[in-house]
C-alpha positions in Angstrom: -41.3 4.8 124.3 -40.6 6.4 121.2 -37.0 5.5 119.5 -35.0 8.5 119.2 -33.8 8.7 115.6 -30.3 8.9 114.5 -29.0 11.5 111.2 -25.9 10.9 109.7 -23.9 13.7 109.6 -23.8 13.7 105.2 -27.8 14.3 105.8 -27.7 17.1 108.6 -24.7 19.0 106.3 -27.3 18.4 103.5 -29.8 20.1 105.4 -27.8 23.0 106.7 -26.6 23.9 103.4 -29.8 24.2 101.7 -30.8 26.4 104.5 -28.0 28.4 104.4 -28.0 29.0 100.9 -31.8 29.8 100.9 -33.0 26.7 98.7 -35.5 26.2 101.7 -36.6 28.1 104.9 -36.6 26.5 108.3 -40.0 25.7 108.1 -39.9 24.0 104.5 -37.4 22.0 105.4 -38.6 21.1 108.8 -41.9 19.9 107.2 -40.4 17.9 104.1 -38.0 15.5 106.5 -40.6 15.7 109.4 -38.2 17.2 112.3 -39.2 20.1 114.7 -38.0 23.3 113.9 -35.5 23.4 116.7 -33.6 20.5 115.2 -32.1 21.9 112.0 -31.7 25.5 113.6 -29.4 23.7 116.3 -27.9 21.9 112.9 -27.1 25.2 111.6 -25.9 27.0 114.7 -23.4 24.2 115.3 -22.4 24.5 111.4 -21.7 28.0 111.5 -19.7 28.0 115.0 -17.9 24.5 114.0 -17.0 25.9 110.0 -13.4 27.3 110.8 -12.5 24.0 112.2 -12.4 22.5 108.9 -9.3 24.7 107.2 -7.4 24.3 110.6 -4.4 22.2 110.3 -3.3 19.4 112.4 -0.2 19.8 114.5 1.6 17.2 113.4 0.9 15.2 109.8 1.6 11.4 109.7 4.5 10.1 107.6 3.3 9.1 104.1 4.7 5.8 104.0 3.9 4.8 107.5 0.3 3.2 106.8 1.6 1.3 103.6 4.8 -0.3 105.7 2.1 -1.4 108.5 -0.5 -3.1 105.8 2.4 -4.5 103.7 3.8 -6.1 107.3 0.7 -7.5 108.0 0.0 -9.0 105.0 0.9 -13.0 104.5 4.3 -13.7 103.4 2.9 -15.8 100.0 1.1 -13.1 98.6 2.1 -10.3 96.7 -0.1 -7.6 95.3 0.0 -6.7 91.5 -2.7 -3.7 90.8 -5.2 -4.2 92.9 -5.4 -8.3 92.3 -3.8 -10.4 94.7 -2.2 -13.5 93.7 -1.0 -16.7 96.0 2.6 -17.7 94.9 1.6 -21.1 96.6 -1.7 -21.4 94.6 -0.2 -21.3 91.6 -0.1 -24.5 88.6 2.8 -25.7 87.3 
């Protein structure tokens, strides 16, 4: 049994953008990436159909500080952040 290949969203977008921009034809892209012609054609169709979703705004935006507050609550009580470094009060030598 042949295992199906999975392509990342980034790869699909790159192939579709090559097709839309005219850098490659459908046949060229299919040959270069060793995939059937129908696959990038389907990706291009889905890309065009869903392009409007990129510019839609979510119904409700999350509060700005909520994720930072949750992260601070989950940290050990002896830890404090200085820039990107984490220092522990109990590890300091006097």
